[in-house]
N, C-alpha and C positions, 0 to 999 in steps of 0.2 A: 550251730555252725558247721559248716564241712569239712571233712577232714582232706588234707592234700595227702597224696601219694607218699609224700617224703615226711610226714609229720609221725611223732610219737604218740600212741593214745596209750595212757596209764588207764587198767581197768577200776572201777570204782572202789572197789577193798583195797588195794595200796596206793590211791589218792590221798599225797598228805593234805593238811587240813590247815588254818589259820597262815601266818606270816611262813611258814613254809611252803603253802601254795605261791604264794607271791616270788620268792627265791626260786621255786622250780621253773615257775613259768618263765622268767627271767634269764633262766638258764637256758631254757631251750629253746627261746628265741635266738638267743645267742648263739645255741648250737646249730641252728638250722638255717645254713644260708642259701637262701633261693638260686642263687648263683650257681653253686655248684650241683646242687638238686637238678637245675635246668640241663648241668653239662652232662652229669649223669645219665638223663633221661635223653639226651641227643645222643650220648656213647650207644646207649642201648640201642637206639631206632636205628644207628649206624651198623650194628650188628644183625641187627632183624634184617635189615636191607640187603648186608652179604649174605645171610640164611634162603633169602629168596633168590640171589643171584646163581647161587649153588645150585638150589631145585631147577630155575629155569636151563641151567646148563644140565641138567639130567634129561629134562624134558626135551631139550635140542637134540639131547645124542639119541633118544627114540625118535624124534623126527628122523633124523640122519639113518638110522636101520631101517626106516622104512623107506625111506628114498632111496637107499641104496638096495636094497631088495627088489625095489620095484623096478629100475634102470637096469639093473642087471639082468632082472626075468626076463622083463621086456627086449632089451636088446641083444642080452647074451646068447640068447636060443636062437636069434636068428644068425648071428656072428659065427657061432659052432656049428650051422650045419655044414659048411665048407671044410671045417676040421678046423687045428692050430695053427694057426699063423704067428708072425711077431707081433702082430695088435692084438690078437686074441690074448696071448702070454701077457703082453702088459696091462689088458685089460685085467686079468687074474690076479697079476702081483698087485696091483693096484686096490682091487677087491680085497685082499689079504690085509693091505696096509689100512685100508680104512676099517676094517673089521679089529685089528689090534689096538687101533687109536680109541675106538668105541670101547673096548675092553678096560683101557686104561681109563677113559673118564668114566666110567659107570662101576670100577671095581670099589670095593667100600674099604679101602684101606687108608681113605685120608682120614688124618687127625684133624679134624675142624675142633676148633673151640667156640660155642653156641651159648654154654651154660655155665652156672658154676655150680660145684659142689656143696649141696646145703651142709653136709657135715663137715666141709673144712669151714663155711662160712659161719656157721655155731660156735665151730672151734676158734676161728681167728677174733670174729667179732661178739662174740657174748659169752662164751666160756673161757674166755683167756685172762689176764691176770686183772682188767679192770673192764667197766662196760665202756664200749668205742660210742663216741658220738657218731651220729648220722651226718652230719658233714664229713666227718674222716674218713666215714664208711663209703660217703658219694667219692669223695676224692679218691681213696686209693681203688675201689673197683672199676670208676671212669677208666684210671689208668692200666689197671688189669685189663679192661677191654679192649684199649687201644693197643696194648700188647696183643692179645689174641687175633684182633683184626689185621695185625700186621703178619701173624702167623698165617690166619688163613688166605688172605690175598696172595700170598707166595702159591699157594694150592691152587688157589683159583686163576691165577696167571698161567699157571701151567696146564689148565685144564681148557683154557679158553686158547690158548696156543696149541693143542692137541686139537679142539674143535676146528680151528680154522685150516689147519694142514687138513685134517679129515675132509672139510667140505670142499676142499680146491684138491683133495685125491679123486672125491666123486666128480669133478668137472672133468679132471683130465679122463677116469676111468669111461663116462660116455663117450669124450670124444675119441678114444679109443675103440669103444667099441662101434662107434660111428664109421670111424676109417676102417675098421675090419669087415664093417658090411659092405663099405664101400670098394672093398677089393685094393686099397691103396698098398 
């Protein structure tokens, strides 16, 4: 018989015998609500998706660094050959703005919640007053994941906004360099 991820497995030495086995099996069936296990798995999947979004944002910030460096080295050299005018100063200011936004996106101070603390889980669900059922654990952890996802989402929204502003600044930066080259 395959073991589902949310089923409890009792080692052979601890298995009850006789009528005790029937009562334990009946209580385990009543304890393991597959609906809560499904909800828990979906919550974990949502949290994993959120972690992927954060990793993708970091990758995009790295791509933005490359694009900014390439555009500024290519256009900036040509524009600065005549000295510093209004458009050159605007382009340099936009370059520093992009740099600041990238630092904000990549700085590792953000407090994401993607994992549970094993010590806390043991203390709360195993070593506590009484053993907690799997159904109760799935329910509590699904609600905790939801709260963690809400906290993560606020951070992700700020990072997404910073990325969008940085991309807009890059476009304006390129435009400023082009206007400086054209001598407008």
